[in-house]
BAGU-988308 format. One record per residue: residue in one letter; y, z, x of N, C-alpha, C in turn. Coordinates in pm, whole numbers, padded with zeros to 5 digits, always signed. Example, Ala and Ser with C-alpha at 12.3 -4.5 7.8 and 13.67 -1.06 7.14 Angstrom:
<sites>
a-00569+00780+01319-00450+00780+01230-00330+00780+01320s-00225+00708+01285-00106+00714+01367+00003+00787+01290
</sites>
This chain:
<sites>
x+08108-05696+06868+08186-05828+06905+08320-05827+06822x+08427-05840+06897+08557-05821+06849+08615-05970+06795x+08661-05966+06678+08739-06084+06622+08879-06056+06611x+08964-06142+06660+09102-06089+06670+09173-06176+06570x+09117-06265+06486+09194-06348+06391+09094-06394+06287x+09125-06376+06158+09035-06423+06059+09120-06446+05921x+09075-06525+05832+09120-06560+05697+09011-06525+05608x+09054-06499+05481+08956-06491+05374+08963-06605+05295x+08855-06673+05286+08824-06810+05222+08715-06808+05119x+08751-06827+04995+08640-06834+04893+08558-06700+04891x+08623-06589+04937+08542-06463+04934+08456-06459+05061x+08464-06542+05166+08400-06552+05289+08501-06533+05402x+08461-06453+05498+08538-06455+05631+08535-06553+05705x+08644-06633+05742+08651-06741+05827+08699-06686+05956x+08635-06714+06056+08682-06659+06205+08710-06778+06288x+08828-06777+06360+08850-06853+06477+08757-06794+06582x+08705-06869+06667+08590-06828+06741+08635-06777+06885x+08741-06709+06899+08782-06683+07024+08765-06538+07055x+08642-06478+07008+08625-06336+07040+08577-06307+07188x+08522-06185+07201+08502-06150+07344+08376-06200+07402x+08281-06257+07331+08173-06331+07384+08160-06469+07315x+08073-06551+07370+08070-06691+07308+07907-06712+07256x+07907-06799+07183+07777-06834+07123+07743-06979+07127x+07621-07006+07171+07576-07147+07143+07444-07113+07077x+07427-07165+06961+07308-07131+06872+07219-07255+06875x+07086-07229+06889+06994-07346+06875+06988-07431+06983x+07045-07404+07106+07051-07490+07203+06961-07450+07327x+06984-07493+07441+06914-07468+07567+07001-07451+07688x+06934-07393+07789+07021-07378+07911+07053-07516+07957x+07182-07525+07991+07215-07650+08053+07182-07660+08193x+07160-07797+08250+07127-07798+08389+07243-07757+08475x+07221-07675+08565+07328-07629+08652+07439-07730+08702x+07563-07713+08667+07653-07801+08712+07658-07945+08653x+07592-07957+08541+07591-08090+08486+07711-08118+08401x+07805-08029+08373+07921-08049+08307+08030-07984+08402x+08060-08055+08512+08155-07996+08600+08313-07984+08556x+08325-08036+08440+08463-08028+08368+08471-07895+08293x+08375-07823+08270+08378-07706+08191+08438-07577+08251x+08511-07504+08180+08591-07380+08230+08566-07280+08150x+08553-07167+08209+08536-07021+08153+08670-06962+08165x+08735-06951+08038+08866-06884+08032+08849-06738+08028x+08904-06651+08118+08891-06514+08125+09004-06436+08118x+08991-06315+08064+09104-06211+08048+09063-06081+08106x+09118-06034+08219+09068-05907+08287+08921-05925+08322x+08883-06050+08375+08740-06078+08417+08660-06101+08329x+08691-06112+08192+08586-06123+08087+08616-06245+08020x+08493-06330+07990+08501-06444+07926+08549-06440+07791x+08647-06524+07749+08698-06524+07613+08679-06655+07527x+08680-06766+07603+08689-06900+07546+08637-06997+07645x+08593-07119+07593+08570-07228+07682+08701-07319+07705x+08694-07420+07788+08788-07510+07801+08747-07619+07892x+08836-07716+07921+08799-07829+07993+08923-07866+08090x+08882-07902+08207+08978-07942+08312+09015-08072+08293x+09139-08113+08262+09192-08244+08235+09285-08293+08349x+09326-08203+08432+09392-08246+08565+09360-08133+08654x+09392-08155+08785+09370-08050+08879+09440-07928+08849x+09551-07933+08773+09629-07805+08746+09643-07785+08602x+09558-07834+08510+09575-07823+08369+09438-07808+08305x+09427-07701+08215+09304-07704+08124+09350-07719+07977x+09258-07781+07906+09280-07798+07761+09193-07700+07686x+09231-07630+07583+09157-07530+07517+09214-07522+07374x+09175-07419+07294+09227-07403+07160+09351-07301+07169x+09445-07318+07072+09569-07247+07079+09537-07104+07042x+09441-07071+06960+09419-06923+06921+09360-06846+07032x+09312-06910+07136+09248-06835+07248+09361-06771+07323x+09335-06651+07375+09441-06573+07431+09563-06554+07358x+09538-06503+07230+09645-06488+07129+09744-06378+07179x+09873-06384+07132+09977-06278+07179+09931-06137+07148x+09866-06119+07045+09832-05977+07003+09736-05903+07093x+09607-05980+07104+09505-05928+07180+09535-05931+07328x+09603-06032+07360+09599-06064+07515+09752-06085+07546x+09835-05974+07550+09983-05978+07554+10045-06020+07695x+09955-05993+07801+10000-06008+07937+09935-06121+08005x+09987-06242+08013+09947-06362+08055+09880-06354+08207x+09945-06253+08289+09907-06241+08423+09767-06199+08444x+09694-06153+08332+09562-06114+08341+09476-06233+08313x+09524-06349+08279+09449-06452+08249+09418-06551+08372x+09296-06601+08369+09246-06692+08471+09141-06780+08425x+09124-06889+08501+08997-06970+08470+08893-06975+08589x+08775-06994+08550+08662-07000+08642+08612-07128+08631x+08616-07204+08747+08560-07348+08740+08439-07352+08830x+08356-07459+08806+08227-07477+08882+08128-07370+08854x+08123-07305+08756+08034-07199+08727+07919-07235+08647x+07804-07179+08676+07671-07191+08588+07643-07046+08538x+07636-06955+08620+07618-06810+08580+07759-06747+08598x+07835-06710+08496+07956-06651+08507+07964-06509+08548x+07823-06447+08553+07827-06304+08604+07783-06286+08745x+07780-06406+08808+07759-06401+08958+07860-06467+09035x+07882-06425+09155+07988-06488+09247+07918-06616+09326x+07899-06718+09241+07837-06839+09287+07940-06909+09403x+07890-06973+09497+07961-07027+09603+08042-07157+09547x+07990-07214+09424+08051-07321+09363+08177-07287+09286x+08196-07162+09261+08305-07119+09175+08437-07128+09237x+08543-07153+09142+08680-07135+09182+08737-07056+09085x+08815-06949+09116+08882-06871+09025+09036-06872+09046x+09104-06934+08939+09243-06959+08952+09325-06893+08835x+09434-06819+08864+09515-06765+08777+09584-06862+08685x+09616-06824+08569+09700-06902+08466+09844-06872+08488x+09921-06994+08510+10058-06966+08532+10132-06966+08397x+10090-07054+08293+10171-07061+08175+10085-07112+08057x+10101-07053+07944+10036-07084+07815+10131-07195+07740x+10071-07304+07716+10159-07398+07637+10083-07435+07504x+10101-07353+07412+10054-07365+07267+10124-07475+07196x+10047-07557+07124+10128-07660+07033+10232-07580+06948x+10350-07632+06949+10461-07570+06872+10445-07551+06724x+10346-07635+06658+10327-07626+06513+10218-07517+06499x+10146-07466+06587+10049-07377+06565+10109-07242+06508x+10220-07204+06553+10284-07086+06523+10431-07097+06459x+10455-07217+06408+10581-07256+06354+10643-07143+06261x+10574-07101+06169+10614-07007+06057+10559-06863+06086x+10538-06831+06214+10471-06696+06244+10334-06684+06197x+10276-06791+06146+10133-06780+06081+10063-06892+06153x+09935-06875+06197+09858-06961+06275+09821-07094+06184x+09856-07200+06229+09829-07331+06168+09705-07404+06234x+09583-07387+06200+09471-07431+06270+09447-07583+06279x+09541-07656+06207+09547-07794+06214+09604-07843+06358x+09657-07740+06421+09728-07763+06544+09684-07661+06651x+09536-07633+06635+09482-07530+06723+09449-07597+06859x+09549-07617+06937+09528-07680+07068+09635-07610+07173x+09591-07598+07290+09677-07537+07393+09655-07592+07546x+09750-07600+07609+09729-07642+07754+09747-07516+07832x+09674-07493+07946+09693-07387+08052+09741-07449+08176x+09853-07416+08217+09896-07458+08357+09858-07358+08451x+09780-07411+08549+09725-07321+08658+09823-07301+08772x+09810-07186+08836+09897-07152+08946+09880-07241+09074x+09762-07301+09089+09733-07390+09191+09633-07492+09142x+09623-07601+09221+09549-07707+09179+09398-07680+09220x+09299-07719+09136+09162-07697+09158+09127-07804+09272x+09029-07753+09358+08967-07844+09449+08853-07931+09401x+08872-08055+09376+08760-08132+09304+08652-08166+09411x+08537-08148+09360+08412-08181+09423+08296-08202+09334x+08176-08187+09381+08050-08215+09294+08030-08112+09182x+08101-07991+09190+08076-07879+09103+08203-07881+09015x+08321-07923+09044+08438-07919+08977+08500-08063+08975x+08501-08115+08842+08560-08263+08811+08651-08249+08690x+08748-08347+08694+08840-08365+08588+08762-08448+08483x+08781-08421+08360+08729-08504+08241+08839-08589+08178x+08819-08704+08181+08914-08808+08121+08922-08794+07983x+09042-08806+07917+09085-08797+07785+09058-08935+07717x+09040-08933+07571+09033-09056+07505+09175-09134+07543x+09160-09263+07534+09274-09350+07560+09371-09368+07442x+09320-09347+07323+09400-09369+07200+09355-09297+07076x+09442-09283+06990+09398-09202+06869+09315-09295+06765x+09189-09273+06749+09116-09362+06657+09014-09276+06572x+08953-09337+06487+08846-09268+06408+08728-09247+06480x+08681-09128+06460+08547-09088+06517+08435-09094+06416x+08343-09193+06406+08249-09206+06302+08159-09098+06274x+08125-09077+06137+08022-08968+06112+07883-09016+06161x+07801-08916+06170+07668-08929+06206+07634-08964+06357x+07760-08951+06433+07742-08975+06590+07680-08840+06639x+07599-08862+06741+07531-08750+06803+07637-08705+06918x+07651-08564+06914+07755-08509+07013+07689-08380+07061x+07766-08313+07159+07713-08190+07218+07826-08100+07252x+07796-07964+07257+07890-07876+07305+07828-07769+07398x+07895-07709+07493+07845-07617+07583+07922-07490+07592x+07871-07382+07636+07941-07268+07658+07854-07157+07706x+07911-07027+07730+07828-06913+07773+07820-06818+07672x+07692-06816+07601+07690-06712+07488+07550-06685+07439x+07554-06640+07322+07441-06586+07247+07332-06694+07210x+07207-06661+07186+07102-06747+07158+07082-06731+07009x+07123-06624+06945+07096-06603+06799+07227-06575+06723x+07254-06614+06603+07374-06594+06536+07422-06446+06514x+07325-06357+06511+07374-06205+06508+07327-06127+06616x+07312-06187+06732+07285-06124+06848+07401-06043+06905x+07376-05961+07012+07490-05890+07077+07489-05908+07221x+07414-05992+07279+07396-06004+07421+07430-06147+07451x+07538-06169+07524+07580-06300+07567+07501-06348+07677x+07482-06485+07681+07412-06555+07792+07495-06551+07930x+07431-06526+08034+07512-06526+08164+07524-06688+08193x+07429-06755+08168+07442-06909+08202+07493-06991+08106x+07539-07114+08130+07591-07203+08034+07477-07271+07951x+07494-07262+07827+07391-07322+07732+07465-07438+07665x+07379-07533+07604+07430-07647+07543+07350-07673+07408x+07421-07745+07314+07358-07773+07190+07397-07911+07138x+07305-07990+07086+07335-08106+07022+07383-08098+06870x+07486-08167+06837+07542-08151+06701+07573-08313+06649x+07578-08315+06519+07602-08444+06457+07737-08424+06381x+07821-08531+06384+07945-08543+06306+07924-08557+06164x+08014-08494+06085+08007-08494+05933+08114-08582+05895x+08103-08641+05773+08202-08734+05720+08331-08642+05679x+08440-08694+05704+08564-08615+05684+08575-08575+05539x+08527-08659+05442+08537-08623+05300+08460-08510+05271x+08346-08489+05330+08264-08373+05300+08328-08244+05364x+08385-08269+05467+08466-08146+05541+08572-08103+05453x+08646-08194+05392+08749-08168+05304+08703-08116+05174x+08588-08150+05126+08537-08099+04995+08508-07946+05017x+08446-07928+05135+08418-07775+05157+08538-07684+05191x+08618-07726+05280+08712-07635+05330+08850-07664+05264x+08867-07762+05179+08982-07790+05093+09104-07797+05182x+09213-07710+05149+09348-07713+05206+09333-07662+05357x+09220-07621+05395+09223-07561+05535+09168-07670+05619x+09142-07784+05577+09094-07897+05658+09189-08010+05648x+09248-08050+05778+09345-08157+05778+09260-08276+05842x+09245-08379+05758+09160-08510+05802+09232-08581+05921x+09366-08562+05917+09441-08629+06037+09419-08558+06166x+09408-08441+06169+09401-08369+06297+09265-08304+06339x+09163-08307+06236+09045-08237+06240+08927-08333+06216x+08801-08287+06278+08675-08332+06239+08582-08215+06235x+08463-08242+06184+08369-08133+06160+08229-08185+06187x+08136-08097+06221+07993-08125+06253+07908-08083+06137x+07793-08150+06115+07688-08125+06014+07638-07988+06032x+07641-07917+05912+07568-07772+05906+07423-07797+05865x+07342-07777+05968+07192-07790+05952+07123-07651+05947x+07200-07539+05976+07148-07414+05964+07080-07369+06079x+07078-07450+06193+07012-07424+06304+07080-07445+06449x+07183-07534+06444+07254-07558+06565+07401-07545+06547x+07477-07464+06639+07603-07425+06615+07672-07380+06731x+07814-07385+06733+07883-07295+06827+07929-07175+06739x+07976-07066+06807+08000-06944+06732+08101-06858+06797x+08109-06729+06772+08219-06643+06817+08249-06640+06959x+08373-06684+06996+08408-06688+07132+08392-06812+07204x+08333-06920+07128+08322-07047+07205+08442-07151+07166x+08551-07090+07114+08651-07183+07096+08703-07247+07220x+08764-07360+07201+08825-07417+07312+08725-07508+07393x+08600-07502+07373+08507-07584+07442+08505-07728+07381x+08497-07828+07471+08500-07967+07415+08379-08015+07350x+08400-08090+07245+08290-08155+07174+08268-08303+07244x+08163-08321+07300+08144-08440+07365+08059-08547+07298x+08113-08665+07268+08037-08764+07189+08043-08900+07278x+07918-08947+07313+07918-09067+07376+07975-09050+07518x+07955-08942+07576+08007-08898+07708+08147-08877+07716x+08226-08894+07606+08376-08874+07607+08401-08747+07518x+08510-08672+07562+08549-08553+07485+08628-08594+07363x+08585-08573+07244+08656-08607+07116+08724-08489+07050x+08695-08369+07080+08760-08261+06996+08738-08120+07072x+08823-08028+07025+08812-07884+07076+08766-07790+06959x+08659-07707+06986+08602-07623+06894+08715-07535+06837x+08726-07513+06704+08828-07432+06657+08768-07314+06569x+08712-07348+06449+08681-07227+06364+08538-07251+06285x+08483-07135+06243+08362-07147+06184+08342-07027+06074x+08232-06993+06014+08218-06886+05934+08196-06755+06003x+08269-06652+05987+08248-06516+06043+08109-06474+06016x+08033-06420+06122+07906-06367+06120+07800-06460+06050x+07829-06577+06040+07724-06670+05984+07745-06809+06039x+07742-06830+06169+07770-06946+06238+07686-07057+06203x+07563-07037+06161+07476-07141+06115+07479-07170+05959x+07576-07119+05901+07590-07142+05762+07585-07285+05724x+07478-07312+05631+07455-07447+05601+07544-07514+05485x+07646-07438+05446+07737-07493+05339+07870-07533+05414x+07923-07446+05504+08046-07482+05561+08047-07549+05694x+08095-07667+05706+08083-07740+05843+08172-07661+05941x+08129-07685+06064+08215-07626+06179+08326-07706+06218x+08447-07668+06233+08563-07757+06258+08609-07753+06396x+08667-07870+06423+08722-07912+06554+08869-07968+06540x+08949-07963+06642+09059-08045+06633+09052-08172+06728x+09100-08276+06679+09078-08400+06744+09180-08409+06867x+09121-08446+06977+09187-08454+07110+09287-08587+07093x+09237-08694+07048+09309-08817+07049+09445-08807+06959x+09441-08730+06855+09560-08701+06776+09680-08657+06857x+09632-08564+06966+09740-08494+07030+09768-08545+07182x+09724-08670+07201+09755-08734+07329+09896-08747+07369x+09983-08787+07272+10122-08782+07313+10182-08643+07349x+10137-08549+07281+10189-08419+07317+10125-08368+07438x+10005-08398+07484+09944-08361+07602+10020-08442+07711x+10030-08562+07708+10099-08643+07810+10246-08595+07829x+10316-08564+07733+10454-08510+07737+10459-08382+07810x+10362-08292+07802+10365-08171+07863+10315-08165+08018x+10210-08258+08039+10164-08257+08167+10240-08354+08268x+10322-08432+08220+10400-08525+08273+10327-08648+08332
</sites>
């Protein structure tokens, strides 16, 4: 499994989770097409990250997905909509090329990734056809606090075990609980921005992992955040919470760019 970006924190490797496969740990197979907003972002026909359809021609994901070093040619990037099994040509699927990457400008402001702004829009070459398999997910209406201990979920196409090497063909999902921001800050220190980030409780059993960046964290049926980073090779680490960027904080930026 290839990691294309990592930092060294407290003697532990921190990976942003946009590798070549995705992981959902401690979850179950999702009911086919129960999350019609979900997107498989692919490069040269291979899944790299998750994403969410927010308009017929725009997908929201993490900025570190499809980074310039590992994925230099955006002409090889495309999204797959309406999928359950991404390794089959299902009649429900729509495959659309990506026309433009719109990373948040603060993410690479000083030529160093700033994961407080780990968010990106993908402009599609054509509009998706909305139907029962492909639907747009509405964004939060305003920037507000997401309380701790709320039950949430995240989905993706990936491994069933933290150290496995075989990704799942079908979409899987896992339930997670939000952690208090103060505890996120206590563990991640300067790497956690309470204004733009939230994190989930580390129970050692349920997690997202390598390659599942960009997938939306759904709380009370609404998308609250985008999966950003976790501990490298130890996604179920019970000490360090998993981190997401808050969608609501970036609403002005999203609206400005999609018009």
